[in-house]
C-alpha positions as CSV (number, residue, x, y, z in Angstrom):
1,M,0.0,0.0,0.0
2,G,1.1,3.6,-0.5
3,A,0.9,7.0,0.9
4,D,-0.6,9.7,-1.4
5,V,0.9,12.6,0.3
6,F,0.3,15.8,-1.6
7,A,-2.0,17.5,-4.1
8,A,-5.1,15.9,-2.7
9,H,-7.7,18.5,-2.0
10,E,-10.7,18.9,0.5
11,S,-13.2,21.8,0.3
12,P,-15.3,23.2,3.1
13,G,-19.0,24.0,2.3
14,D,-18.4,27.8,3.0
15,W,-17.5,30.6,0.6
16,P,-16.0,29.9,-1.9
17,R,-18.7,27.4,-1.4
18,L,-19.5,23.9,-2.5
19,V,-22.8,23.3,-4.3
20,V,-23.8,19.6,-4.5
21,D,-25.9,19.1,-7.6
22,S,-26.3,15.3,-7.4
23,A,-25.1,12.3,-5.5
24,E,-21.9,12.3,-7.6
25,C,-21.4,15.8,-8.9
26,G,-21.0,19.3,-7.5
27,R,-19.5,22.7,-8.2
28,I,-17.2,25.1,-6.4
29,M,-18.8,28.5,-6.6
30,I,-17.2,31.9,-6.2
31,G,-20.0,34.4,-5.8
32,D,-22.3,33.6,-8.8
33,R,-19.5,32.1,-10.9
34,S,-18.9,28.4,-11.2
35,F,-15.2,27.9,-10.6
36,R,-14.9,24.2,-11.1
37,E,-17.0,21.1,-11.4
38,V,-16.1,18.5,-8.8
39,R,-17.0,15.0,-8.0
40,R,-18.2,13.3,-4.8
41,S,-14.7,12.3,-3.6
42,L,-14.1,16.0,-2.8
43,W,-16.6,16.1,0.0
44,D,-17.5,12.5,0.8
45,V,-14.9,10.7,2.9
46,G,-16.3,7.3,2.0
47,A,-16.0,8.0,-1.7
48,R,-12.5,9.3,-1.2
49,L,-11.4,6.1,0.7
50,R,-12.9,3.9,-2.1
51,D,-10.7,5.8,-4.6
52,L,-7.7,5.1,-2.3
53,D,-8.5,1.4,-2.1
54,A,-8.8,1.2,-5.9
55,A,-5.3,2.8,-6.2
56,G,-3.7,0.7,-3.5
57,L,-3.2,3.7,-1.2
58,D,-3.7,3.4,2.5
59,L,-2.9,7.0,3.5
60,Q,-3.6,10.3,1.9
61,V,-2.8,13.9,3.1
62,I,-5.7,16.2,2.2
63,S,-5.4,20.0,1.9
64,P,-7.6,23.0,1.1
65,V,-8.5,23.8,-2.5
66,P,-6.1,26.6,-3.3
67,V,-8.8,29.0,-4.4
68,T,-10.0,29.0,-0.7
69,F,-6.7,30.4,0.6
70,P,-7.8,33.2,3.0
71,Y,-5.6,35.9,1.6
72,V,-8.2,38.7,1.2
73,G,-10.4,40.5,3.6
74,D,-9.7,41.9,7.1
75,A,-8.0,39.9,9.8
76,G,-11.2,38.8,11.5
77,A,-12.9,37.6,8.3
78,A,-9.8,35.8,7.0
79,A,-9.1,34.1,10.3
80,G,-12.7,33.0,10.6
81,Y,-12.7,31.5,7.1
82,A,-9.4,29.8,7.8
83,A,-10.8,28.3,11.0
84,A,-13.9,27.0,9.1
85,T,-11.6,25.4,6.5
86,N,-9.4,23.8,9.1
87,A,-12.4,22.4,10.9
88,S,-13.6,20.8,7.7
89,I,-10.2,19.2,7.1
90,A,-10.1,18.0,10.7
91,R,-13.6,16.4,10.4
92,A,-12.6,14.5,7.3
93,V,-9.5,13.3,9.1
94,A,-11.5,12.2,12.1
95,D,-14.0,10.3,9.9
96,S,-11.3,8.4,8.0
97,G,-10.3,5.7,10.4
98,G,-6.7,6.8,10.2
99,R,-6.6,6.8,6.4
100,L,-6.3,10.6,6.1
101,A,-4.0,13.3,7.5
102,G,-4.6,16.9,7.0
103,L,-3.0,20.2,6.1
104,G,-4.8,23.4,7.1
105,T,-4.6,27.0,6.0
106,V,-3.6,30.3,7.6
107,P,-4.5,33.9,6.7
108,L,-0.9,34.8,5.8
109,P,-1.5,38.6,5.1
110,H,-2.2,38.7,8.9
111,L,0.8,37.3,10.6
112,R,-0.3,37.3,14.2
113,E,-3.5,35.5,13.4
114,S,-1.6,33.1,11.1
115,V,0.8,32.0,13.9
116,D,-2.0,31.6,16.3
117,I,-4.0,29.4,13.9
118,L,-0.9,27.4,13.0
119,E,-0.4,26.7,16.7
120,S,-4.0,25.8,17.0
121,V,-4.2,23.3,14.2
122,M,-1.0,21.5,15.3
123,A,-2.3,21.1,18.8
124,G,-6.0,20.5,18.1
125,S,-8.1,17.6,19.3
126,V,-7.6,16.3,15.7
127,P,-4.1,17.6,15.0
128,L,-3.2,18.5,11.5
129,V,0.3,17.9,10.1
130,G,0.9,21.4,8.9
131,V,-0.5,23.9,6.4
132,E,-0.7,24.6,2.7
133,I,0.3,28.0,1.5
134,G,0.3,29.8,-1.8
135,A,3.4,30.1,-4.0
136,R,3.0,33.8,-3.4
137,I,0.8,35.6,-0.8
138,G,-0.9,38.3,-2.7
139,N,1.9,40.5,-3.8
140,L,4.4,39.1,-1.3
141,E,7.1,36.6,-2.4
142,L,7.9,33.9,0.2
143,D,11.2,35.6,1.2
144,D,9.4,38.8,2.2
145,P,10.6,39.7,5.7
146,R,7.0,40.1,6.8
147,L,6.5,36.4,6.4
148,L,9.4,35.4,8.6
149,P,7.4,35.0,11.8
150,F,5.3,32.4,10.1
151,F,8.3,30.3,8.9
152,E,9.8,30.7,12.4
153,A,6.7,29.3,14.0
154,A,6.4,26.5,11.4
155,E,10.0,25.4,12.1
156,A,9.4,25.5,15.9
157,L,6.2,23.5,15.6
158,D,7.7,21.0,13.1
159,A,4.8,21.7,10.8
160,V,4.9,20.6,7.1
161,V,4.5,23.5,4.8
162,F,3.1,22.6,1.4
163,V,3.6,25.2,-1.3
164,H,1.0,25.3,-4.2
165,P,0.1,28.0,-6.7
166,S,-2.9,29.9,-5.5
167,D,-4.1,31.6,-8.7
168,G,-3.9,28.8,-11.3
169,G,-0.7,30.4,-12.7
170,A,-2.4,33.6,-13.7
171,G,0.0,36.6,-13.9
172,A,3.2,34.5,-13.5
173,V,4.2,34.8,-17.2
174,R,3.7,37.4,-19.9
175,R,1.3,35.2,-21.9
176,S,-2.1,34.8,-20.2
177,G,-5.0,32.4,-20.7
178,Q,-4.9,28.7,-21.4
179,P,-2.9,26.5,-21.8
180,Y,-0.3,29.1,-20.7
181,D,-1.6,29.7,-17.1
182,F,-2.0,26.0,-16.5
183,G,1.1,24.8,-18.3
184,L,3.6,27.5,-17.7
185,G,2.2,29.9,-15.2
186,M,1.8,27.4,-12.4
187,H,5.3,25.9,-13.0
188,T,6.8,29.4,-13.0
189,D,4.9,30.4,-9.8
190,T,6.2,27.4,-8.0
191,A,9.8,27.8,-9.3
192,L,9.8,31.4,-8.1
193,A,8.6,30.2,-4.7
194,A,11.4,27.7,-4.5
195,G,13.8,30.4,-5.5
196,A,12.6,32.7,-2.7
197,L,13.1,29.9,-0.2
198,V,16.6,28.9,-1.4
199,F,18.1,32.2,-2.5
200,G,16.1,34.6,-0.3
201,G,17.5,33.3,3.0
202,V,14.4,31.5,4.3
203,L,16.0,28.0,4.4
204,E,19.3,29.5,5.6
205,R,17.5,31.2,8.5
206,F,15.2,28.2,9.3
207,P,17.1,25.1,8.3
208,G,14.6,22.8,10.1
209,L,11.7,23.8,7.9
210,R,9.9,20.9,6.2
211,V,8.8,22.3,2.9
212,V,7.1,20.4,0.1
213,L,6.6,22.0,-3.4
214,A,3.8,21.0,-5.7
215,H,4.1,19.7,-9.3
216,G,7.7,18.5,-8.9
217,C,8.7,22.1,-7.8
218,G,7.5,23.4,-11.2
219,G,10.3,24.7,-13.4
220,F,12.8,25.0,-10.7
221,A,14.7,21.7,-11.2
222,W,15.4,22.5,-14.8
223,S,16.4,26.1,-14.1
224,Y,18.5,25.5,-11.0
225,P,21.9,25.2,-12.7
226,R,21.6,28.7,-14.2
227,L,20.2,30.1,-10.9
228,R,23.1,28.4,-9.0
229,L,25.7,29.9,-11.4
230,G,24.1,33.3,-11.2
231,A,24.2,33.2,-7.4
232,E,27.8,32.2,-7.5
233,L,29.1,34.6,-10.1
234,L,26.9,37.6,-9.4
235,Q,26.3,37.4,-5.6
236,G,29.4,35.5,-4.4
237,R,27.3,32.6,-3.0
238,D,28.8,29.3,-2.0
239,P,27.4,26.7,-4.5
240,A,27.8,23.9,-2.1
241,E,25.7,25.6,0.5
242,I,23.0,26.3,-2.1
243,D,23.0,22.7,-3.1
244,E,22.5,21.7,0.5
245,R,19.4,23.9,0.8
246,V,17.9,22.6,-2.4
247,R,18.3,19.1,-1.3
248,S,16.5,19.9,2.0
249,L,13.3,20.5,0.0
250,Y,10.6,17.8,-0.8
251,V,8.8,17.8,-4.1
252,D,5.9,15.7,-5.3
253,T,5.7,13.4,-8.3
254,L,2.9,15.2,-10.1
255,V,5.0,15.9,-13.3
256,L,2.8,13.9,-15.8
257,D,5.8,12.2,-17.4
258,A,7.9,9.5,-15.7
259,E,11.0,10.7,-17.5
260,H,10.9,13.9,-15.5
261,L,11.3,11.9,-12.3
262,R,14.9,11.3,-13.3
263,L,15.7,15.0,-13.0
264,L,13.9,15.3,-9.7
265,V,16.0,12.4,-8.3
266,H,19.1,14.0,-9.6
267,R,18.3,17.4,-8.2
268,F,16.7,16.6,-4.8
269,G,17.5,13.0,-4.2
270,A,15.1,10.0,-4.3
271,A,14.4,10.3,-0.6
272,R,12.8,13.8,-1.2
273,L,10.2,12.7,-3.7
274,V,6.7,12.2,-2.3
275,L,3.6,11.0,-4.0
276,G,1.3,13.6,-5.5
277,T,-1.9,13.0,-7.5
278,D,-4.1,16.1,-7.5
279,H,-6.9,13.8,-6.4
280,P,-9.8,14.3,-7.0
281,F,-9.1,17.0,-9.6
282,F,-7.6,16.8,-13.0
283,P,-5.1,15.6,-13.8
284,D,-6.1,12.8,-11.5
285,Q,-3.2,10.5,-11.4
286,T,-4.4,8.4,-8.5
287,A,-5.3,5.2,-10.3
288,G,-2.2,5.0,-12.4
289,V,0.5,6.3,-10.0
290,R,1.8,2.9,-8.9
291,D,2.2,1.7,-12.5
292,L,3.9,5.0,-13.4
293,L,6.5,4.5,-10.7
294,A,7.0,0.8,-11.4
295,G,7.4,1.6,-15.1
296,A,9.9,4.3,-14.3
297,E,11.9,1.8,-12.3
298,D,11.7,-0.8,-15.1
299,D,13.0,1.8,-17.6
300,G,15.9,2.9,-15.4
301,V,14.5,6.3,-14.6
302,L,14.3,5.3,-11.0
303,A,16.9,3.1,-9.3
304,A,16.0,-0.4,-8.1
305,G,13.8,-0.1,-5.1
306,A,13.1,3.6,-5.5
307,A,9.5,3.1,-6.8
308,R,8.5,1.5,-3.4
309,Q,10.5,4.2,-1.6
310,V,8.6,7.0,-3.3
311,F,5.2,5.1,-3.3
312,R,5.3,4.4,0.4
313,G,8.4,5.2,2.5
314,N,9.2,8.8,1.8
315,G,5.7,10.1,2.7
316,L,5.6,8.2,5.9
317,D,9.1,9.5,6.8
318,L,8.1,13.1,6.1
319,L,5.0,12.7,8.2
320,R,6.9,10.8,10.9
321,R,4.4,8.0,10.7
322,S,4.3,4.3,10.9
323,P,2.6,2.3,8.1
324,V,-1.2,2.1,8.3
325,S,-2.5,-1.3,9.3
326,T,-4.9,-2.7,6.8
């Protein structure tokens, strides 16, 4: 059995709100606009667990739908919405019989409230394992000094921080619309987030942070050699120290092509790859993820034994968990 660790989403029934149209289908609404059609596994724990059974997964970490990140509104409204989201995640975890773990959310434009909420979710009656945050927080990059108290608290609490694009890639590259936002914008957004953490001093200041980046860290793995050289030549950075910070990151396997896993292993190390599926959204890789990893090992993309390590062991190690009994 495996551990589907990241890019698996859970939505509360508040604003942005979930509208259930039938036993199997629903919509996420933002005001009067339909943001996305969704299926039952998003809101029904039983349906979610059946999906996991079919894929041979015994543990999944669920997280807020990124469109629900509470990054607008005043502190009270944003904190209240975050609390409602976190309560929804905790209920799903409690109802799962040990099959789900949860990531919450914090209203990061409001740092005091964010730290308080992070402390609360980590110590709640149904503790969560950390929080999901955007690749940027409004107009703030992740190395903005105003966000340092959050990262300090996350390190102190040993919270997992999962970084995911919050705006579907919009505004990250000069070409807008599809497929550019989805195909290039999201990857660019995540790569810039990784760059902020690595080159902006966040990981240097908080070396104990446990950070996971979505979608294989976007375009960062490919761009890293040039970033590394630029930091060395233009800023006088020690490349060995930069390499060490990069290899402290975790990345998920949601790269849609097994061959791309080769670069992730080279860049971050096989022990830093955790399973990602985007369940229950598109591209839903849940059903085929075991075969994808096995095929990658058969083709020499992954070393012998690495498929099992990525499918099962790495996620459990990250979460500091023992295997789930089934």
